[in-house]
KOLLO-532683 format. One record per residue (C-alpha): x, y, z. Coordinates in nm, 4 decimals. Last residue first. Example, Ala and Ser with C-alpha at 12.3 -4.5 7.8 and 13.67 -1.06 7.14 Angstrom:
// residues 2
> x;y;z
> 1.3670;-0.1060;0.7140;
> 1.2300;-0.4500;0.7800;
// end
This chain:
// residues 214
> x;y;z
> 0.5930;-1.1609;1.2183;
> 0.8405;-1.3884;1.3954;
> 0.8809;-1.6188;1.0970;
> 0.9764;-1.3164;0.8857;
> 1.2735;-1.2495;1.1132;
> 1.4089;-1.5970;1.0428;
> 1.3650;-1.5812;0.6669;
> 1.5230;-1.2404;0.6296;
> 1.4528;-0.8736;0.6933;
> 1.6835;-0.5967;0.8176;
> 2.0104;-0.7325;0.6763;
> 2.0681;-0.4560;0.4214;
> 2.0200;-0.7123;0.1451;
> 1.6774;-0.8088;0.2751;
> 1.5483;-0.4593;0.3446;
> 1.6636;-0.3298;0.0058;
> 1.5066;-0.6095;-0.1942;
> 1.1953;-0.7667;-0.0505;
> 0.9259;-0.9586;-0.2340;
> 0.6785;-1.1023;0.0152;
> 0.4799;-1.4061;-0.0928;
> 0.1545;-1.5284;0.0625;
> -0.0215;-1.1938;0.1023;
> -0.3497;-1.1714;0.2920;
> -0.3792;-0.8198;0.4348;
> -0.2224;-0.9413;0.7601;
> 0.0853;-1.0564;0.5702;
> 0.1240;-0.7193;0.4000;
> 0.0764;-0.5342;0.7287;
> 0.3359;-0.7551;0.8986;
> 0.5898;-0.6927;0.6223;
> 0.5610;-0.3137;0.6519;
> 0.8012;-0.2462;0.9415;
> 1.0766;-0.5027;0.8777;
> 1.0684;-0.4184;0.5070;
> 0.8489;-0.4482;0.1999;
> 0.8617;-0.1213;0.0057;
> 0.7535;-0.2762;-0.3225;
> 0.6335;-0.6204;-0.4247;
> 0.3446;-0.8147;-0.2763;
> 0.2626;-1.1676;-0.3916;
> -0.0789;-1.3289;-0.3660;
> -0.0978;-1.7006;-0.4411;
> -0.3608;-1.8357;-0.6781;
> -0.5829;-2.1281;-0.5778;
> -0.9348;-2.0007;-0.6372;
> -1.2143;-2.1201;-0.4090;
> -1.4554;-1.8498;-0.5239;
> -1.5233;-1.6857;-0.1852;
> -1.1753;-1.7470;-0.0462;
> -1.0131;-1.6371;-0.3712;
> -1.2200;-1.3189;-0.3830;
> -1.1554;-1.2224;-0.0205;
> -0.7809;-1.2629;-0.0621;
> -0.7883;-1.0523;-0.3785;
> -0.9741;-0.7735;-0.2014;
> -0.7348;-0.7828;0.0923;
> -0.4371;-0.7562;-0.1420;
> -0.6085;-0.4725;-0.3253;
> -0.6496;-0.2867;0.0028;
> -0.2736;-0.3278;0.0447;
> -0.2299;-0.0798;-0.2392;
> -0.3583;0.1998;-0.0153;
> -0.0416;0.1832;0.1931;
> 0.1943;0.2878;-0.0917;
> 0.5196;0.1215;0.0154;
> 0.8254;0.3477;0.0135;
> 1.0811;0.2975;-0.2648;
> 1.4208;0.1298;-0.2386;
> 1.4280;-0.0278;-0.5829;
> 1.3207;0.1367;-0.9074;
> 1.1136;0.0350;-1.2084;
> 0.7655;-0.0306;-1.0796;
> 0.5503;0.2297;-0.9020;
> 0.5239;0.0988;-0.5488;
> 0.2890;-0.1541;-0.3874;
> 0.2894;-0.3740;-0.6963;
> 0.0440;-0.6569;-0.6439;
> 0.1647;-0.9831;-0.7953;
> -0.1107;-1.2353;-0.8577;
> 0.0248;-1.5892;-0.8772;
> -0.0956;-1.9205;-1.0223;
> -0.3218;-1.7761;-1.2904;
> -0.6300;-1.9490;-1.4360;
> -0.9306;-1.8634;-1.2168;
> -0.8032;-1.5079;-1.1507;
> -0.7710;-1.4150;-1.5167;
> -1.1260;-1.2889;-1.5701;
> -1.1008;-1.0545;-1.2710;
> -0.7780;-0.8928;-1.3921;
> -0.9105;-0.5390;-1.4448;
> -1.1344;-0.5662;-1.1374;
> -0.8249;-0.5720;-0.9171;
> -0.7681;-0.2069;-0.9992;
> -0.4656;-0.0701;-1.1902;
> -0.3112;0.2527;-1.0552;
> -0.0657;0.0775;-0.8198;
> 0.0740;-0.1479;-1.0958;
> -0.0768;-0.4907;-1.1609;
> 0.0988;-0.8247;-1.2008;
> -0.0145;-1.1550;-1.3509;
> 0.1629;-1.4789;-1.2694;
> 0.2014;-1.8044;-1.4578;
> 0.3642;-2.1198;-1.3252;
> 0.5684;-2.3334;-1.5626;
> 0.4926;-2.6527;-1.7548;
> 0.5775;-2.5075;-2.0950;
> 0.2107;-2.5101;-2.1957;
> 0.1393;-2.3233;-1.8731;
> 0.3485;-2.0264;-1.9840;
> 0.1912;-2.0032;-2.3276;
> -0.1566;-2.0499;-2.1807;
> -0.0973;-1.7560;-1.9471;
> 0.0188;-1.5501;-2.2448;
> -0.2959;-1.6414;-2.4369;
> -0.5122;-1.5340;-2.1445;
> -0.3425;-1.1968;-2.1368;
> -0.3905;-1.1060;-2.5015;
> -0.3365;-0.7308;-2.4839;
> 0.0076;-0.6679;-2.3348;
> 0.2070;-0.4538;-2.0915;
> -0.0621;-0.3221;-1.8549;
> -0.1540;-0.6670;-1.7214;
> 0.2100;-0.7137;-1.6369;
> 0.3926;-1.0449;-1.6642;
> 0.4906;-1.2968;-1.4004;
> 0.6906;-1.6016;-1.4974;
> 0.7449;-1.8639;-1.2291;
> 1.0053;-2.1379;-1.2760;
> 1.2584;-1.9493;-1.4891;
> 1.5655;-2.1425;-1.6061;
> 1.7102;-1.9811;-1.9182;
> 1.4817;-2.1893;-2.1411;
> 1.1843;-2.0435;-1.9569;
> 1.3340;-1.6996;-2.0057;
> 1.3645;-1.7655;-2.3799;
> 1.0055;-1.8845;-2.4083;
> 0.8665;-1.5854;-2.2206;
> 1.0331;-1.2994;-2.4063;
> 0.8052;-1.2405;-2.7071;
> 0.4918;-1.2956;-2.4991;
> 0.6100;-1.0190;-2.2676;
> 0.5076;-0.7542;-2.5220;
> 0.6380;-0.4617;-2.3139;
> 0.8625;-0.5547;-2.0262;
> 0.8507;-0.5629;-1.6482;
> 0.8795;-0.9405;-1.6541;
> 0.9080;-1.0626;-1.2969;
> 1.0973;-1.3922;-1.2907;
> 1.0514;-1.5988;-0.9733;
> 1.3363;-1.8479;-0.9981;
> 1.2633;-2.1439;-0.7715;
> 1.5540;-2.2381;-0.5441;
> 1.7972;-2.4910;-0.6924;
> 2.0814;-2.2419;-0.6934;
> 2.4129;-2.1450;-0.8522;
> 2.3776;-2.3063;-1.1944;
> 2.0617;-2.1057;-1.2625;
> 2.2618;-1.7871;-1.2167;
> 2.4342;-1.8244;-1.5531;
> 2.1102;-1.8889;-1.7403;
> 1.9466;-1.5933;-1.5658;
> 2.2378;-1.3732;-1.6739;
> 2.2089;-1.4909;-2.0344;
> 1.8303;-1.4203;-2.0321;
> 1.8464;-1.0545;-1.9420;
> 1.8793;-0.8561;-1.6193;
> 1.8310;-0.4820;-1.5781;
> 1.7220;-0.1960;-1.8015;
> 1.5639;0.1088;-1.6371;
> 1.2801;0.3386;-1.7394;
> 0.9878;0.0946;-1.7008;
> 0.7681;-0.0477;-1.9766;
> 1.0335;0.0780;-2.2164;
> 1.3780;0.0401;-2.0574;
> 1.3346;-0.3374;-2.0689;
> 1.3271;-0.4416;-1.7050;
> 1.3565;-0.7998;-1.5770;
> 1.3291;-0.8214;-1.1997;
> 1.4468;-1.1580;-1.0668;
> 1.2920;-1.2770;-0.7416;
> 1.4714;-1.5768;-0.5937;
> 1.2265;-1.7894;-0.3979;
> 1.2217;-1.9321;-0.0463;
> 1.4817;-1.7039;0.1098;
> 1.6155;-1.8264;0.4402;
> 1.9362;-1.6375;0.5003;
> 2.1774;-1.8899;0.3476;
> 1.9751;-1.9377;0.0286;
> 1.9438;-1.5637;-0.0336;
> 2.3127;-1.5190;0.0477;
> 2.4087;-1.7807;-0.2113;
> 2.2061;-1.5949;-0.4738;
> 2.3784;-1.2705;-0.3761;
> 2.7198;-1.4376;-0.4069;
> 2.6373;-1.5374;-0.7635;
> 2.5162;-1.1848;-0.8331;
> 2.8428;-1.0243;-0.7225;
> 2.8976;-0.7388;-0.9709;
> 2.5246;-0.6709;-0.9600;
> 2.5469;-0.5918;-0.5884;
> 2.1977;-0.6762;-0.4673;
> 1.8888;-0.4561;-0.4661;
> 1.7478;-0.5807;-0.7967;
> 1.8231;-0.9368;-0.6855;
> 1.4886;-0.9386;-0.5109;
> 1.4431;-1.1560;-0.2041;
> 1.1333;-1.3759;-0.2295;
> 1.0156;-1.4675;0.1209;
> 0.7263;-1.7103;0.1555;
> 0.4566;-1.6747;0.4192;
> 0.3408;-2.0009;0.5712;
> -0.0217;-2.0108;0.6783;
> -0.0857;-2.1510;1.0250;
// end
């Protein structure tokens, strides 16, 4: 049976208690710590930077899943790797030379992810599927927590799952946006391997144990 990984997002935690939030993720069965990095340009808000990631790294040995919602991610990757990132996911819509960015991440010995917003089709990233480690499907418009999942986006998860089975690709499929105790099962059924959950996790409605029952 396939194991579904839970990646609680710090975006929905109390930013004045980030160390405690990391401890809570470990205690309640999180497998990854999802860190949303926003630059106020690619998305409206500004969130966590490299110094915060460096500080949090001391609090956990769980993999840091860093989601770069920033323009020109190639300028930020090396510093986030130095800060302690294990997986670096950048947006297809945020840069031009995608393959080069993947190479940059792999050269540092880290895992590379590509993310697409709800309006971007899977076909846009077809050439990257053989070389990335993670494909992150945004099921809400990025930039804000607590949104409702856009059901049609799960069709892209199914499409990606079909492609990797047909071609024998090894990437994991991550789903981010509106994942809660009601929508998690649909995301898993569609073919996702990683569920990013913010509001539902930190409100106590979804955790590692409840995910096992889905």
